[in-house]
PDB file of N, CA, C and O in Angstrom:
ATOM      1  N   UNK A   1      49.928  -8.079  -3.290  1.00  0.00           N
ATOM      2  CA  UNK A   1      48.978  -7.044  -2.969  1.00  0.00           C
ATOM      3  C   UNK A   1      48.796  -6.138  -4.186  1.00  0.00           C
ATOM      4  O   UNK A   1      49.761  -5.771  -4.856  1.00  0.00           O
ATOM      5  N   UNK A   2      47.538  -5.788  -4.456  1.00  0.00           N
ATOM      6  CA  UNK A   2      47.227  -4.920  -5.595  1.00  0.00           C
ATOM      7  C   UNK A   2      46.935  -3.517  -5.104  1.00  0.00           C
ATOM      8  O   UNK A   2      46.303  -3.323  -4.065  1.00  0.00           O
ATOM      9  N   UNK A   3      47.390  -2.574  -5.842  1.00  0.00           N
ATOM     10  CA  UNK A   3      47.090  -1.184  -5.530  1.00  0.00           C
ATOM     11  C   UNK A   3      46.219  -0.655  -6.654  1.00  0.00           C
ATOM     12  O   UNK A   3      46.636  -0.613  -7.811  1.00  0.00           O
ATOM     13  N   UNK A   4      44.997  -0.248  -6.299  1.00  0.00           N
ATOM     14  CA  UNK A   4      44.067   0.258  -7.306  1.00  0.00           C
ATOM     15  C   UNK A   4      44.328   1.725  -7.596  1.00  0.00           C
ATOM     16  O   UNK A   4      44.764   2.475  -6.723  1.00  0.00           O
ATOM     17  N   UNK A   5      44.060   2.121  -8.818  1.00  0.00           N
ATOM     18  CA  UNK A   5      44.205   3.511  -9.205  1.00  0.00           C
ATOM     19  C   UNK A   5      43.009   4.291  -8.684  1.00  0.00           C
ATOM     20  O   UNK A   5      41.883   3.793  -8.718  1.00  0.00           O
ATOM     21  N   UNK A   6      43.230   5.471  -8.217  1.00  0.00           N
ATOM     22  CA  UNK A   6      42.156   6.303  -7.693  1.00  0.00           C
ATOM     23  C   UNK A   6      41.081   6.519  -8.752  1.00  0.00           C
ATOM     24  O   UNK A   6      41.378   6.959  -9.863  1.00  0.00           O
ATOM     25  N   UNK A   7      39.841   6.212  -8.411  1.00  0.00           N
ATOM     26  CA  UNK A   7      38.730   6.400  -9.344  1.00  0.00           C
ATOM     27  C   UNK A   7      38.482   5.216 -10.256  1.00  0.00           C
ATOM     28  O   UNK A   7      37.500   5.211 -10.998  1.00  0.00           O
ATOM     29  N   UNK A   8      39.342   4.219 -10.222  1.00  0.00           N
ATOM     30  CA  UNK A   8      39.181   3.033 -11.072  1.00  0.00           C
ATOM     31  C   UNK A   8      39.317   1.781 -10.210  1.00  0.00           C
ATOM     32  O   UNK A   8      40.413   1.235 -10.087  1.00  0.00           O
ATOM     33  N   UNK A   9      38.221   1.320  -9.613  1.00  0.00           N
ATOM     34  CA  UNK A   9      38.324   0.145  -8.746  1.00  0.00           C
ATOM     35  C   UNK A   9      38.625  -1.109  -9.562  1.00  0.00           C
ATOM     36  O   UNK A   9      38.205  -1.238 -10.712  1.00  0.00           O
ATOM     37  N   UNK A  10      39.347  -2.014  -8.953  1.00  0.00           N
ATOM     38  CA  UNK A  10      39.621  -3.302  -9.595  1.00  0.00           C
ATOM     39  C   UNK A  10      38.344  -4.120  -9.640  1.00  0.00           C
ATOM     40  O   UNK A  10      37.408  -3.863  -8.883  1.00  0.00           O
ATOM     41  N   UNK A  11      38.307  -5.095 -10.518  1.00  0.00           N
ATOM     42  CA  UNK A  11      37.109  -5.920 -10.686  1.00  0.00           C
ATOM     43  C   UNK A  11      36.742  -6.681  -9.419  1.00  0.00           C
ATOM     44  O   UNK A  11      35.558  -6.900  -9.161  1.00  0.00           O
ATOM     45  N   UNK A  12      37.721  -7.086  -8.626  1.00  0.00           N
ATOM     46  CA  UNK A  12      37.430  -7.885  -7.441  1.00  0.00           C
ATOM     47  C   UNK A  12      37.165  -7.033  -6.194  1.00  0.00           C
ATOM     48  O   UNK A  12      36.932  -7.584  -5.118  1.00  0.00           O
ATOM     49  N   UNK A  13      37.197  -5.727  -6.314  1.00  0.00           N
ATOM     50  CA  UNK A  13      36.903  -4.857  -5.183  1.00  0.00           C
ATOM     51  C   UNK A  13      35.415  -4.526  -5.150  1.00  0.00           C
ATOM     52  O   UNK A  13      34.769  -4.414  -6.191  1.00  0.00           O
ATOM     53  N   UNK A  14      34.888  -4.373  -3.954  1.00  0.00           N
ATOM     54  CA  UNK A  14      33.485  -3.995  -3.807  1.00  0.00           C
ATOM     55  C   UNK A  14      33.321  -2.508  -4.067  1.00  0.00           C
ATOM     56  O   UNK A  14      34.130  -1.695  -3.621  1.00  0.00           O
ATOM     57  N   UNK A  15      32.281  -2.165  -4.781  1.00  0.00           N
ATOM     58  CA  UNK A  15      31.966  -0.764  -5.012  1.00  0.00           C
ATOM     59  C   UNK A  15      30.931  -0.363  -3.973  1.00  0.00           C
ATOM     60  O   UNK A  15      29.765  -0.739  -4.091  1.00  0.00           O
ATOM     61  N   UNK A  16      31.327   0.381  -2.977  1.00  0.00           N
ATOM     62  CA  UNK A  16      30.445   0.729  -1.871  1.00  0.00           C
ATOM     63  C   UNK A  16      29.738   2.059  -2.077  1.00  0.00           C
ATOM     64  O   UNK A  16      29.164   2.609  -1.137  1.00  0.00           O
ATOM     65  N   UNK A  17      29.773   2.572  -3.281  1.00  0.00           N
ATOM     66  CA  UNK A  17      29.114   3.839  -3.571  1.00  0.00           C
ATOM     67  C   UNK A  17      27.607   3.672  -3.449  1.00  0.00           C
ATOM     68  O   UNK A  17      27.039   2.714  -3.974  1.00  0.00           O
ATOM     69  N   UNK A  18      26.957   4.604  -2.754  1.00  0.00           N
ATOM     70  CA  UNK A  18      25.507   4.560  -2.565  1.00  0.00           C
ATOM     71  C   UNK A  18      24.805   4.976  -3.851  1.00  0.00           C
ATOM     72  O   UNK A  18      25.139   5.994  -4.457  1.00  0.00           O
ATOM     73  N   UNK A  19      23.831   4.176  -4.253  1.00  0.00           N
ATOM     74  CA  UNK A  19      23.039   4.493  -5.436  1.00  0.00           C
ATOM     75  C   UNK A  19      21.658   4.921  -4.952  1.00  0.00           C
ATOM     76  O   UNK A  19      20.954   4.122  -4.333  1.00  0.00           O
ATOM     77  N   UNK A  20      21.255   6.159  -5.217  1.00  0.00           N
ATOM     78  CA  UNK A  20      20.015   6.681  -4.638  1.00  0.00           C
ATOM     79  C   UNK A  20      18.729   6.262  -5.347  1.00  0.00           C
ATOM     80  O   UNK A  20      17.664   6.767  -4.991  1.00  0.00           O
ATOM     81  N   UNK A  21      18.773   5.375  -6.321  1.00  0.00           N
ATOM     82  CA  UNK A  21      17.538   4.987  -7.004  1.00  0.00           C
ATOM     83  C   UNK A  21      16.751   3.998  -6.149  1.00  0.00           C
ATOM     84  O   UNK A  21      17.306   3.332  -5.275  1.00  0.00           O
ATOM     85  N   UNK A  22      15.473   3.916  -6.411  1.00  0.00           N
ATOM     86  CA  UNK A  22      14.594   3.032  -5.656  1.00  0.00           C
ATOM     87  C   UNK A  22      14.723   1.604  -6.176  1.00  0.00           C
ATOM     88  O   UNK A  22      14.954   1.369  -7.362  1.00  0.00           O
ATOM     89  N   UNK A  23      14.569   0.673  -5.262  1.00  0.00           N
ATOM     90  CA  UNK A  23      14.550  -0.723  -5.671  1.00  0.00           C
ATOM     91  C   UNK A  23      13.149  -1.072  -6.158  1.00  0.00           C
ATOM     92  O   UNK A  23      12.194  -0.333  -5.916  1.00  0.00           O
ATOM     93  N   UNK A  24      13.038  -2.183  -6.833  1.00  0.00           N
ATOM     94  CA  UNK A  24      11.733  -2.633  -7.318  1.00  0.00           C
ATOM     95  C   UNK A  24      10.791  -2.851  -6.134  1.00  0.00           C
ATOM     96  O   UNK A  24       9.602  -2.543  -6.219  1.00  0.00           O
ATOM     97  N   UNK A  25      11.323  -3.381  -5.032  1.00  0.00           N
ATOM     98  CA  UNK A  25      10.511  -3.608  -3.841  1.00  0.00           C
ATOM     99  C   UNK A  25       9.941  -2.298  -3.306  1.00  0.00           C
ATOM    100  O   UNK A  25       8.764  -2.229  -2.952  1.00  0.00           O
ATOM    101  N   UNK A  26      10.778  -1.251  -3.247  1.00  0.00           N
ATOM    102  CA  UNK A  26      10.313   0.048  -2.762  1.00  0.00           C
ATOM    103  C   UNK A  26       9.235   0.623  -3.673  1.00  0.00           C
ATOM    104  O   UNK A  26       8.255   1.196  -3.196  1.00  0.00           O
ATOM    105  N   UNK A  27       9.415   0.472  -4.980  1.00  0.00           N
ATOM    106  CA  UNK A  27       8.408   0.962  -5.926  1.00  0.00           C
ATOM    107  C   UNK A  27       7.098   0.209  -5.760  1.00  0.00           C
ATOM    108  O   UNK A  27       6.024   0.809  -5.792  1.00  0.00           O
ATOM    109  N   UNK A  28       7.187  -1.116  -5.581  1.00  0.00           N
ATOM    110  CA  UNK A  28       5.975  -1.915  -5.393  1.00  0.00           C
ATOM    111  C   UNK A  28       5.278  -1.527  -4.090  1.00  0.00           C
ATOM    112  O   UNK A  28       4.049  -1.479  -4.036  1.00  0.00           O
ATOM    113  N   UNK A  29       6.049  -1.252  -3.046  1.00  0.00           N
ATOM    114  CA  UNK A  29       5.457  -0.833  -1.771  1.00  0.00           C
ATOM    115  C   UNK A  29       4.706   0.484  -1.924  1.00  0.00           C
ATOM    116  O   UNK A  29       3.609   0.648  -1.389  1.00  0.00           O
ATOM    117  N   UNK A  30       5.300   1.416  -2.653  1.00  0.00           N
ATOM    118  CA  UNK A  30       4.637   2.703  -2.866  1.00  0.00           C
ATOM    119  C   UNK A  30       3.365   2.538  -3.689  1.00  0.00           C
ATOM    120  O   UNK A  30       2.350   3.173  -3.400  1.00  0.00           O
ATOM    121  N   UNK A  31       3.416   1.687  -4.715  1.00  0.00           N
ATOM    122  CA  UNK A  31       2.218   1.435  -5.526  1.00  0.00           C
ATOM    123  C   UNK A  31       1.125   0.799  -4.677  1.00  0.00           C
ATOM    124  O   UNK A  31      -0.040   1.186  -4.769  1.00  0.00           O
ATOM    125  N   UNK A  32       1.498  -0.175  -3.853  1.00  0.00           N
ATOM    126  CA  UNK A  32       0.512  -0.831  -2.993  1.00  0.00           C
ATOM    127  C   UNK A  32      -0.064   0.138  -1.972  1.00  0.00           C
ATOM    128  O   UNK A  32      -1.258   0.086  -1.676  1.00  0.00           O
ATOM    129  N   UNK A  33       0.762   1.016  -1.433  1.00  0.00           N
ATOM    130  CA  UNK A  33       0.273   2.012  -0.474  1.00  0.00           C
ATOM    131  C   UNK A  33      -0.741   2.939  -1.139  1.00  0.00           C
ATOM    132  O   UNK A  33      -1.742   3.312  -0.527  1.00  0.00           O
ATOM    133  N   UNK A  34      -0.482   3.306  -2.385  1.00  0.00           N
ATOM    134  CA  UNK A  34      -1.429   4.161  -3.113  1.00  0.00           C
ATOM    135  C   UNK A  34      -2.741   3.421  -3.353  1.00  0.00           C
ATOM    136  O   UNK A  34      -3.817   4.007  -3.225  1.00  0.00           O
ATOM    137  N   UNK A  35      -2.659   2.139  -3.699  1.00  0.00           N
ATOM    138  CA  UNK A  35      -3.870   1.342  -3.916  1.00  0.00           C
ATOM    139  C   UNK A  35      -4.660   1.201  -2.621  1.00  0.00           C
ATOM    140  O   UNK A  35      -5.887   1.296  -2.631  1.00  0.00           O
ATOM    141  N   UNK A  36      -3.970   0.975  -1.511  1.00  0.00           N
ATOM    142  CA  UNK A  36      -4.632   0.850  -0.210  1.00  0.00           C
ATOM    143  C   UNK A  36      -5.345   2.150   0.140  1.00  0.00           C
ATOM    144  O   UNK A  36      -6.465   2.126   0.650  1.00  0.00           O
ATOM    145  N   UNK A  37      -4.706   3.278  -0.129  1.00  0.00           N
ATOM    146  CA  UNK A  37      -5.329   4.575   0.156  1.00  0.00           C
ATOM    147  C   UNK A  37      -6.609   4.745  -0.651  1.00  0.00           C
ATOM    148  O   UNK A  37      -7.601   5.258  -0.134  1.00  0.00           O
ATOM    149  N   UNK A  38      -6.598   4.319  -1.913  1.00  0.00           N
ATOM    150  CA  UNK A  38      -7.808   4.408  -2.739  1.00  0.00           C
ATOM    151  C   UNK A  38      -8.913   3.508  -2.201  1.00  0.00           C
ATOM    152  O   UNK A  38     -10.074   3.913  -2.148  1.00  0.00           O
ATOM    153  N   UNK A  39      -8.561   2.297  -1.804  1.00  0.00           N
ATOM    154  CA  UNK A  39      -9.559   1.364  -1.267  1.00  0.00           C
ATOM    155  C   UNK A  39     -10.126   1.901   0.046  1.00  0.00           C
ATOM    156  O   UNK A  39     -11.333   1.824   0.278  1.00  0.00           O
ATOM    157  N   UNK A  40      -9.260   2.445   0.908  1.00  0.00           N
ATOM    158  CA  UNK A  40      -9.740   3.019   2.166  1.00  0.00           C
ATOM    159  C   UNK A  40     -10.702   4.172   1.909  1.00  0.00           C
ATOM    160  O   UNK A  40     -11.698   4.320   2.617  1.00  0.00           O
ATOM    161  N   UNK A  41     -10.411   4.981   0.909  1.00  0.00           N
ATOM    162  CA  UNK A  41     -11.301   6.086   0.558  1.00  0.00           C
ATOM    163  C   UNK A  41     -12.653   5.541   0.082  1.00  0.00           C
ATOM    164  O   UNK A  41     -13.702   6.054   0.472  1.00  0.00           O
ATOM    165  N   UNK A  42     -12.627   4.501  -0.759  1.00  0.00           N
ATOM    166  CA  UNK A  42     -13.868   3.890  -1.239  1.00  0.00           C
ATOM    167  C   UNK A  42     -14.685   3.320  -0.083  1.00  0.00           C
ATOM    168  O   UNK A  42     -15.905   3.478  -0.046  1.00  0.00           O
ATOM    169  N   UNK A  43     -14.018   2.661   0.856  1.00  0.00           N
ATOM    170  CA  UNK A  43     -14.713   2.094   2.018  1.00  0.00           C
ATOM    171  C   UNK A  43     -15.361   3.206   2.834  1.00  0.00           C
ATOM    172  O   UNK A  43     -16.497   3.068   3.288  1.00  0.00           O
ATOM    173  N   UNK A  44     -14.647   4.294   3.017  1.00  0.00           N
ATOM    174  CA  UNK A  44     -15.192   5.435   3.770  1.00  0.00           C
ATOM    175  C   UNK A  44     -16.440   5.984   3.082  1.00  0.00           C
ATOM    176  O   UNK A  44     -17.440   6.265   3.743  1.00  0.00           O
ATOM    177  N   UNK A  45     -16.385   6.137   1.772  1.00  0.00           N
ATOM    178  CA  UNK A  45     -17.543   6.628   1.017  1.00  0.00           C
ATOM    179  C   UNK A  45     -18.721   5.661   1.120  1.00  0.00           C
ATOM    180  O   UNK A  45     -19.865   6.093   1.263  1.00  0.00           O
ATOM    181  N   UNK A  46     -18.454   4.368   1.050  1.00  0.00           N
ATOM    182  CA  UNK A  46     -19.533   3.377   1.148  1.00  0.00           C
ATOM    183  C   UNK A  46     -20.148   3.377   2.542  1.00  0.00           C
ATOM    184  O   UNK A  46     -21.356   3.194   2.685  1.00  0.00           O
ATOM    185  N   UNK A  47     -19.326   3.581   3.573  1.00  0.00           N
ATOM    186  CA  UNK A  47     -19.858   3.667   4.935  1.00  0.00           C
ATOM    187  C   UNK A  47     -20.770   4.874   5.084  1.00  0.00           C
ATOM    188  O   UNK A  47     -21.823   4.790   5.715  1.00  0.00           O
ATOM    189  N   UNK A  48     -20.360   6.004   4.499  1.00  0.00           N
ATOM    190  CA  UNK A  48     -21.203   7.202   4.547  1.00  0.00           C
ATOM    191  C   UNK A  48     -22.527   6.946   3.841  1.00  0.00           C
ATOM    192  O   UNK A  48     -23.581   7.350   4.331  1.00  0.00           O
ATOM    193  N   UNK A  49     -22.478   6.279   2.696  1.00  0.00           N
ATOM    194  CA  UNK A  49     -23.697   5.956   1.951  1.00  0.00           C
ATOM    195  C   UNK A  49     -24.585   5.025   2.767  1.00  0.00           C
ATOM    196  O   UNK A  49     -25.802   5.204   2.814  1.00  0.00           O
ATOM    197  N   UNK A  50     -23.981   4.039   3.405  1.00  0.00           N
ATOM    198  CA  UNK A  50     -24.737   3.096   4.229  1.00  0.00           C
ATOM    199  C   UNK A  50     -25.399   3.807   5.400  1.00  0.00           C
ATOM    200  O   UNK A  50     -26.566   3.555   5.702  1.00  0.00           O
ATOM    201  N   UNK A  51     -24.666   4.688   6.057  1.00  0.00           N
ATOM    202  CA  UNK A  51     -25.242   5.435   7.174  1.00  0.00           C
ATOM    203  C   UNK A  51     -26.398   6.313   6.700  1.00  0.00           C
ATOM    204  O   UNK A  51     -27.410   6.431   7.391  1.00  0.00           O
ATOM    205  N   UNK A  52     -26.254   6.925   5.532  1.00  0.00           N
ATOM    206  CA  UNK A  52     -27.335   7.736   4.975  1.00  0.00           C
ATOM    207  C   UNK A  52     -28.554   6.899   4.652  1.00  0.00           C
ATOM    208  O   UNK A  52     -29.687   7.326   4.876  1.00  0.00           O
ATOM    209  N   UNK A  53     -28.322   5.701   4.122  1.00  0.00           N
ATOM    210  CA  UNK A  53     -29.431   4.795   3.805  1.00  0.00           C
ATOM    211  C   UNK A  53     -30.134   4.358   5.086  1.00  0.00           C
ATOM    212  O   UNK A  53     -31.363   4.329   5.144  1.00  0.00           O
ATOM    213  N   UNK A  54     -29.359   4.021   6.109  1.00  0.00           N
ATOM    214  CA  UNK A  54     -29.949   3.615   7.381  1.00  0.00           C
ATOM    215  C   UNK A  54     -30.773   4.748   7.979  1.00  0.00           C
ATOM    216  O   UNK A  54     -31.843   4.506   8.538  1.00  0.00           O
ATOM    217  N   UNK A  55     -30.292   5.966   7.869  1.00  0.00           N
ATOM    218  CA  UNK A  55     -31.013   7.116   8.417  1.00  0.00           C
ATOM    219  C   UNK A  55     -32.319   7.348   7.665  1.00  0.00           C
ATOM    220  O   UNK A  55     -33.332   7.688   8.276  1.00  0.00           O
ATOM    221  N   UNK A  56     -32.305   7.165   6.339  1.00  0.00           N
ATOM    222  CA  UNK A  56     -33.532   7.358   5.547  1.00  0.00           C
ATOM    223  C   UNK A  56     -34.538   6.262   5.814  1.00  0.00           C
ATOM    224  O   UNK A  56     -35.735   6.529   5.917  1.00  0.00           O
ATOM    225  N   UNK A  57     -34.068   5.028   5.927  1.00  0.00           N
ATOM    226  CA  UNK A  57     -34.971   3.899   6.151  1.00  0.00           C
ATOM    227  C   UNK A  57     -35.520   3.955   7.573  1.00  0.00           C
ATOM    228  O   UNK A  57     -36.678   3.613   7.814  1.00  0.00           O
ATOM    229  N   UNK A  58     -34.685   4.385   8.506  1.00  0.00           N
ATOM    230  CA  UNK A  58     -35.135   4.528   9.882  1.00  0.00           C
ATOM    231  C   UNK A  58     -35.139   3.234  10.659  1.00  0.00           C
ATOM    232  O   UNK A  58     -35.876   3.108  11.636  1.00  0.00           O
ATOM    233  N   UNK A  59     -34.346   2.280  10.256  1.00  0.00           N
ATOM    234  CA  UNK A  59     -34.260   1.026  11.001  1.00  0.00           C
ATOM    235  C   UNK A  59     -32.835   0.493  10.928  1.00  0.00           C
ATOM    236  O   UNK A  59     -32.004   1.012  10.182  1.00  0.00           O
ATOM    237  N   UNK A  60     -32.566  -0.529  11.695  1.00  0.00           N
ATOM    238  CA  UNK A  60     -31.230  -1.130  11.727  1.00  0.00           C
ATOM    239  C   UNK A  60     -31.153  -2.376  10.860  1.00  0.00           C
ATOM    240  O   UNK A  60     -30.206  -3.154  10.982  1.00  0.00           O
ATOM    241  N   UNK A  61     -32.124  -2.577   9.992  1.00  0.00           N
ATOM    242  CA  UNK A  61     -32.157  -3.781   9.167  1.00  0.00           C
ATOM    243  C   UNK A  61     -30.919  -3.888   8.287  1.00  0.00           C
ATOM    244  O   UNK A  61     -30.378  -4.981   8.121  1.00  0.00           O
ATOM    245  N   UNK A  62     -30.469  -2.795   7.729  1.00  0.00           N
ATOM    246  CA  UNK A  62     -29.298  -2.812   6.855  1.00  0.00           C
ATOM    247  C   UNK A  62     -28.068  -3.231   7.643  1.00  0.00           C
ATOM    248  O   UNK A  62     -27.258  -4.013   7.144  1.00  0.00           O
ATOM    249  N   UNK A  63     -27.909  -2.731   8.860  1.00  0.00           N
ATOM    250  CA  UNK A  63     -26.735  -3.040   9.669  1.00  0.00           C
ATOM    251  C   UNK A  63     -26.727  -4.495  10.110  1.00  0.00           C
ATOM    252  O   UNK A  63     -25.666  -5.119  10.142  1.00  0.00           O
ATOM    253  N   UNK A  64     -27.888  -5.051  10.451  1.00  0.00           N
ATOM    254  CA  UNK A  64     -27.912  -6.423  10.941  1.00  0.00           C
ATOM    255  C   UNK A  64     -27.708  -7.424   9.820  1.00  0.00           C
ATOM    256  O   UNK A  64     -27.110  -8.475  10.051  1.00  0.00           O
ATOM    257  N   UNK A  65     -28.180  -7.141   8.622  1.00  0.00           N
ATOM    258  CA  UNK A  65     -28.013  -8.102   7.533  1.00  0.00           C
ATOM    259  C   UNK A  65     -26.623  -8.029   6.928  1.00  0.00           C
ATOM    260  O   UNK A  65     -26.143  -9.033   6.401  1.00  0.00           O
ATOM    261  N   UNK A  66     -25.959  -6.884   6.981  1.00  0.00           N
ATOM    262  CA  UNK A  66     -24.637  -6.777   6.369  1.00  0.00           C
ATOM    263  C   UNK A  66     -23.589  -7.544   7.164  1.00  0.00           C
ATOM    264  O   UNK A  66     -22.594  -7.979   6.584  1.00  0.00           O
ATOM    265  N   UNK A  67     -23.771  -7.724   8.452  1.00  0.00           N
ATOM    266  CA  UNK A  67     -22.800  -8.436   9.269  1.00  0.00           C
ATOM    267  C   UNK A  67     -22.926  -9.939   9.217  1.00  0.00           C
ATOM    268  O   UNK A  67     -22.054 -10.641   9.730  1.00  0.00           O
ATOM    269  N   UNK A  68     -23.987 -10.463   8.611  1.00  0.00           N
ATOM    270  CA  UNK A  68     -24.194 -11.913   8.597  1.00  0.00           C
ATOM    271  C   UNK A  68     -23.788 -12.544   7.282  1.00  0.00           C
ATOM    272  O   UNK A  68     -23.918 -13.758   7.123  1.00  0.00           O
ATOM    273  N   UNK A  69     -23.307 -11.770   6.346  1.00  0.00           N
ATOM    274  CA  UNK A  69     -22.935 -12.309   5.044  1.00  0.00           C
ATOM    275  C   UNK A  69     -21.786 -13.304   5.209  1.00  0.00           C
ATOM    276  O   UNK A  69     -20.790 -13.002   5.865  1.00  0.00           O
ATOM    277  N   UNK A  70     -21.925 -14.472   4.621  1.00  0.00           N
ATOM    278  CA  UNK A  70     -20.876 -15.475   4.642  1.00  0.00           C
ATOM    279  C   UNK A  70     -20.920 -16.385   5.850  1.00  0.00           C
ATOM    280  O   UNK A  70     -20.168 -17.359   5.899  1.00  0.00           O
ATOM    281  N   UNK A  71     -21.765 -16.111   6.823  1.00  0.00           N
ATOM    282  CA  UNK A  71     -21.868 -16.962   8.009  1.00  0.00           C
ATOM    283  C   UNK A  71     -22.965 -17.991   7.799  1.00  0.00           C
ATOM    284  O   UNK A  71     -23.960 -17.735   7.120  1.00  0.00           O
ATOM    285  N   UNK A  72     -22.766 -19.154   8.390  1.00  0.00           N
ATOM    286  CA  UNK A  72     -23.775 -20.217   8.299  1.00  0.00           C
ATOM    287  C   UNK A  72     -24.349 -20.513   9.649  1.00  0.00           C
ATOM    288  O   UNK A  72     -25.214 -21.379   9.776  1.00  0.00           O
TER     289      UNK A  72
END
């Protein structure tokens, strides 16, 4: 049996001290969340622009054609 010195763990012992730094995964998640927030803001602005365009044109032509893109 080995007895470790206080404050000096042996090489084969686990160091269970909590390290408060972020992992790469956590950093990537935060970066992606920031990117998603920017995209959501852009989508909101484009929707406002589309609604304004529809109101000026006075018809639903813009709304009906935008939903058919990519469909055959």
